[in-house]
N, C-alpha and C positions, 0 to 999 in steps of 0.2 A: 841666641844668647841664653834664653830661658832653659833650653835643653842642657847646656853646659852647667848651669847653676844646679839643676836637679841632679845631674850625674855626680857632682862634687858632694852634694848633701847626702846622696844615697851611699856613696862609698864609705863615708865616715859615720856609721850608725851603730847603735847598740840596741838590739831589740827593735821596738817601735819608736824609740827616741832618736833624734838626729842631732848632729853637731850644731846645727843652727838653733837649737833649742834656747841657747843663751844669747843669740844675736837677733836683731830685728829683721835685717835683710842684707843682701849682698848687692853691691853696685856692679862689680865686674869680676871676671876671672883672669885678670892679668897676672904676671908673676907675683905681684903684691896685691892681695885681695883687700878691697876697701869695704869696711863695714859702716853702715849709716849710724848705727847706735849699738852699743853693747853694754852688758852689765859687768860687774866684778872688776872694773878698772882695766879691761882688756884694751891694749893699744888699738888705734883705728886701722893700722895697716899690718896685716900678718899674712904669711904664706899659709897655705892650706894645712900643712903639718903642724904649724904653731897653733892654729885655731883648734885643731884636733886635740893638742896637748892641753890647751886651756879648758876645753870641754871635759875631757876625761879626768883631769887632775885638779880642777878647780870648780867645775860647774856640775858635778854629779855626786850622788850620795856615796858611792863606793870609792871615791877618789883616794882616801887615806889608805885603804887596804890595797888598792891597785898600785899605788906608789910603793908600798912595802914589797909587793910581789915583784915589781919591776926592779927595784933596788937589789933585792936578793938575787935575781937573775944576773944583774950586772956584776955583782960580787963574785958569783960562781954559777955557771950553767947548772940547772937542776931539773928534775922531773916534778910532777905535781905532788907526789907523796913527800919528797924531800922538802919542797917548799912548805907544805902543810906542817911538817914537823919543825922545820927551822923557824917559821913565823908563829907557830902555835895558833894556827887558824884552821878552822874546819876544812877538810878536804874538798867538800862540795863547793864551798866559798872560793877556795883557791882555783878550782876548775872553772868556775864561772868567770873569774877575772882573767884567767889564761885565755879563755875563749874570746873575751872582749879585746884583750891586747893583741891576740893573733889575728882576729878579724880586721882590726884596724892597722895591722902591719907594724906594730911596735916590737913584736917578737916573732921569731921563727922557731919551728919545732923540727927536730931530727929524730928519727927512730920510729919504732912501732907504736901502736895506740897506747898501750899501758905504760910502757917505759919511755915515752917521748921525753926528750931533753930539750929545754927551752933556752934560747939565746936571744940577745938583743938583735934587732934588725940593723942594717947599716944606717937606715934613716934615723932610727932612734939613737944610735951611737953618735951620729953627727949633730943631733939636736939635744944631747944630754945637758949641756950647759943651760940651754933655754928652759928645759924642764926644771932644773934646779932653781932657776930664777923664778919660775912660776910658783913652785912649792914654797920658796922663801917669801914671796909676796903674800901668798895665802896664809902662811904662818904669822906674818907680820900684822895680820888683821886688816889689810887694806883691800879685802875682797868684797866690800859692801856694795 
C-alpha cells in the first residue's frame, strides 16, 4: 500500500513540491481517495485528478496565472508566444506554467519545440466543471 501512495504522490508533482503538500496524509488509493485532514476546505473524498486540481489551482502560489493560461488554451489552442501576448505575461513565466500543466497531464502539446501548440487533455476537459467550482470557491474567500 505505501508504494502505491508514493507513486500517486510522485506523479503529481511540481519541482520538489508534491500534491500532498496541502493534505496531511492519505488513507487509501481506492477509486475515491480519502484524506484524513486537509486545508482550504477541500472535501474529504476526491479522486486523484481532483486533488491535483485543488493543489495546482488553490494551494500554490502560481495558481492564478496557471488558471489564466489554462483558460486561454481552452478558449483557443495556442503556442507559448501567443499565450504570452494574449495574457500580457512574461514569456518565461508562461513557459514555466506550461511545463507544470504538461507534466501533470492537464494539457498536451503538438508540434516542434518552438512552435508547440497546446491543447487541453481529455482528462482536463472532463474535469473542467470541477476546476470552475474550485476557482469559484477560491474567489468566494472560503479557502481559509
